[in-house]
Every structure is written in C-alpha cells, then in structure tokens.
C-alpha positions as YAML, in Angstrom:
chain: A
units: angstrom
residues:
- id: 1
  name: MET
  ca: [7.07, 1.69, 6.22]
- id: 2
  name: LYS
  ca: [6.48, 3.04, 2.73]
- id: 3
  name: SER
  ca: [8.66, 2.85, -0.37]
- id: 4
  name: GLU
  ca: [8.43, 5.49, -3.11]
- id: 5
  name: THR
  ca: [10.29, 6.40, -6.26]
- id: 6
  name: LEU
  ca: [10.61, 10.12, -6.92]
- id: 7
  name: SER
  ca: [11.14, 10.92, -10.59]
- id: 8
  name: LEU
  ca: [13.48, 13.82, -11.25]
- id: 9
  name: LEU
  ca: [13.11, 16.54, -13.88]
- id: 10
  name: ASN
  ca: [16.80, 16.37, -14.80]
- id: 11
  name: SER
  ca: [19.33, 13.57, -14.74]
- id: 12
  name: LEU
  ca: [21.86, 13.70, -11.92]
- id: 13
  name: ASP
  ca: [25.57, 13.13, -12.18]
- id: 14
  name: LYS
  ca: [27.32, 10.97, -9.58]
- id: 15
  name: ASP
  ca: [27.98, 13.87, -7.18]
- id: 16
  name: ALA
  ca: [24.43, 15.24, -7.40]
- id: 17
  name: ALA
  ca: [22.98, 11.76, -6.81]
- id: 18
  name: ALA
  ca: [25.16, 11.42, -3.70]
- id: 19
  name: ASN
  ca: [24.00, 14.88, -2.55]
- id: 20
  name: ALA
  ca: [20.35, 13.84, -3.00]
- id: 21
  name: ALA
  ca: [20.92, 10.65, -1.02]
- id: 22
  name: ARG
  ca: [22.65, 12.55, 1.81]
- id: 23
  name: ALA
  ca: [19.90, 15.17, 2.00]
- id: 24
  name: LEU
  ca: [17.16, 12.55, 2.24]
- id: 25
  name: ALA
  ca: [19.09, 10.30, 4.63]
- id: 26
  name: ALA
  ca: [19.28, 13.25, 7.05]
- id: 27
  name: VAL
  ca: [15.47, 13.43, 7.29]
- id: 28
  name: ASN
  ca: [14.10, 11.84, 10.44]
- id: 29
  name: GLY
  ca: [12.09, 8.74, 9.48]
- id: 30
  name: VAL
  ca: [14.02, 7.91, 6.31]
- id: 31
  name: LEU
  ca: [15.20, 4.32, 6.47]
- id: 32
  name: LYS
  ca: [16.89, 3.76, 3.10]
- id: 33
  name: VAL
  ca: [17.79, 5.88, 0.07]
- id: 34
  name: SER
  ca: [19.01, 4.91, -3.38]
- id: 35
  name: ALA
  ca: [19.67, 7.72, -5.84]
- id: 36
  name: GLU
  ca: [20.16, 7.14, -9.54]
- id: 37
  name: SER
  ca: [20.50, 9.54, -12.45]
- id: 38
  name: ALA
  ca: [16.76, 10.11, -13.06]
- id: 39
  name: ALA
  ca: [15.07, 8.85, -9.90]
- id: 40
  name: VAL
  ca: [15.45, 8.53, -6.15]
- id: 41
  name: ASN
  ca: [14.09, 5.50, -4.31]
- id: 42
  name: VAL
  ca: [13.33, 6.09, -0.65]
- id: 43
  name: GLU
  ca: [11.94, 3.96, 2.15]
- id: 44
  name: PHE
  ca: [10.49, 5.92, 5.05]
- id: 45
  name: ASP
  ca: [8.27, 5.71, 8.11]
- id: 46
  name: GLU
  ca: [4.97, 7.46, 7.29]
- id: 47
  name: ASP
  ca: [4.39, 8.12, 11.00]
- id: 48
  name: VAL
  ca: [7.53, 10.27, 11.13]
- id: 49
  name: THR
  ca: [7.79, 11.99, 7.73]
- id: 50
  name: SER
  ca: [5.81, 12.35, 4.52]
- id: 51
  name: LEU
  ca: [6.34, 12.17, 0.80]
- id: 52
  name: GLN
  ca: [5.69, 15.90, 0.64]
- id: 53
  name: GLU
  ca: [8.52, 16.54, 3.12]
- id: 54
  name: LEU
  ca: [10.87, 14.36, 1.09]
- id: 55
  name: ARG
  ca: [10.02, 16.27, -2.08]
- id: 56
  name: ALA
  ca: [10.61, 19.57, -0.25]
- id: 57
  name: THR
  ca: [13.97, 18.31, 1.03]
- id: 58
  name: LEU
  ca: [15.11, 17.57, -2.51]
- id: 59
  name: GLN
  ca: [13.89, 20.98, -3.68]
- id: 60
  name: ARG
  ca: [15.90, 22.68, -0.91]
- id: 61
  name: ALA
  ca: [18.94, 20.68, -2.07]
- id: 62
  name: GLY
  ca: [18.47, 22.14, -5.56]
- id: 63
  name: ILE
  ca: [17.05, 18.99, -7.12]
- id: 64
  name: SER
  ca: [13.84, 19.35, -9.13]
- id: 65
  name: VAL
  ca: [11.27, 16.60, -8.71]
- id: 66
  name: LYS
  ca: [8.53, 15.90, -11.25]
- id: 67
  name: LYS
  ca: [5.08, 16.92, -10.08]
- id: 68
  name: PRO
  ca: [2.85, 14.03, -8.97]
- id: 69
  name: ALA
  ca: [0.09, 12.84, -11.30]
- id: 70
  name: HIS
  ca: [-3.48, 13.87, -10.55]
- id: 71
  name: GLY
  ca: [-4.80, 12.31, -7.37]
- id: 72
  name: GLU
  ca: [-1.47, 11.12, -5.98]
- id: 73
  name: GLU
  ca: [-0.47, 11.73, -2.36]
- id: 74
  name: GLY
  ca: [-4.09, 12.01, -1.23]
- id: 75
  name: MET
  ca: [-4.55, 15.24, -3.15]
- id: 76
  name: CYS
  ca: [-7.80, 15.46, -5.02]
- id: 77
  name: CYS
  ca: [-9.83, 18.50, -5.94]
- id: 78
  name: GLY
  ca: [-12.96, 16.36, -6.27]
- id: 79
  name: SER
  ca: [-13.87, 17.78, -9.67]
- id: 80
  name: CYS
  ca: [-13.66, 14.44, -11.43]
- id: 81
  name: GLY
  ca: [-16.23, 12.89, -9.10]
- id: 82
  name: SER
  ca: [-14.00, 10.07, -7.89]
...
C-alpha cells in the first residue's frame, strides 16, 4: 500500500472535492481517498494502480494536478548524473 498527496492547481469547492473523491474511489486498487480544497490524499495498492493513473483520472474529471517535481515517480532523464 502507498499513500500520496496530490497537490491541485486550483482550490476545489465542496462539490468538486466530492467529485474528485468519487472519481478516485472508482479506480481499482484505491483503498482510501480524502479530498480537500487544494490537495487530494489517496491510499492505493501499487500492484493494481499507479500514481500516474490516479493523476490521469483526476485530469479526466476536469481537475488539474500540479506537475511532479524533478525525479518524482521514477522519472529521471539522467542529465543531472544522479
């Protein structure tokens, strides 16, 4: 199990936060969701779904997620030598 907080580009009102929680809860492998105005906390089974899929689910629901910082999610171009 993995727990992640997805930061959102825009604050959500109560209805949009509920919509975000419903969209993520429908993803196979999601165990728990808590949506607030500027972030969504999600616990999920990494063997079933991925952080990338959760981000895509929010995007499809019309919710913009902040881009991950360099090197997050196993993405690395290798140019920094680390």
